[in-house]
N, C-alpha and C positions, 0 to 999 in steps of 0.2 A: 125813422119810419121809412119803409120802402113802398114804392108805388106797385100795386098789383100788376102782373103781366096781363096784357090784353092780346088776345089772339089776332094775328094778321092773316087774312085770306091770301094765300099764295096763288100765283098765276098758272098753276098746273094742278092736275089731279093726281091722286095716288093710284097705285096699280089696279085698285078695284073701282076706279072712276069717281070715288068720293073726293070732295074738296079737301085740300091740304091747308093746314094752319100752322103758323109759327108762333111759339111763345118765347119771348126773350125779355130780359130785364136790362139789356144793354141799350144805351142811348142811341147809338148808331145802328143797332140791330145786328151787327156782325156779318159774317160771310154770306149766310143764307139770305138775309134781308137785302144785302147789296146785290146778290144774284137775282133775287126776285125783282128788284128795281130795274135791272138790266133787261130781264125777260119782258117785263111790262112795257118798257120803252121800245123794245123790238116789236112786240105785238102791235103797239099803236102805230109805229112807222109802217109796218107791213099793211095794216088796215088802211092807212092813208094812201099808200101806193095802190092798193087794190081798188080803192074808191076812184082814183084817177083813171085806172084801167076800165072800171065799170062805166064811167061817164062816156069814154070813147066808144066802148062796145055798144052801149045803148043807142048812141047816135049813128051806129053803123047799120045801114039797112041790110047788109049782107050777113049779119050775125044770125046764125040759125038757132033753133030751139035747144039743141044739145049744148051749144056754147053758152047760151043764156042760163040753162039749168045749172051747168057747172059754175058759172059766175055767181048765181044766187046761192049755191052751196058754200062757196068761198066767202061771200059776203056775210052769210049767216054765221060762219065760224068767226070771222073778224068782229062782227057785232057782239057775239057772245064774249069774246076776249075783252073788248072795250067795256062792256057792261061789268065784267068781273073786275077789271082794273078800277073802274069808277066806284064800285062797291067797296073794294079794299081801301082805296084812298079816302073815300067818304067816311068809312068807319074810323080810320086813323085820324082824320081831321076832327071828327066829333069827339074822339077820346082826348085829343090834344086840347080842345076847347074845354072839355070837362075838367082836365087837370089844371088849366089856367083859371078856372072859375067862370068862364064865359060860355059854357055849354048850355044846352036846353034841358038840363036835369036828367040826362040819360035817355030822352025820348028821341027815337030816330024814325024817319019815314021808311016804310018797307018798300 
């Protein structure tokens, strides 16, 4: 008996802006899954670096409105990426718990 494939939310969108999902029955996920792991790790590192930059800029009285608007746009993008990574990883954790019998019966918080 094989385990049904569970879609993995990937850290990038398709050409039409829609979310991309990966279906795989491989335990390690294969090349695309490993690439997605690398992209997620890069997105989180970039977000952490941006957060450090934001702290310094917020404390700088010379920062002007244009700089702060640009910073807020970049922070918004980084937050979007981090939420997407969290959603993807949370779904995979819940699926792993369900497979192990320790899940919540398939109920997930939205």
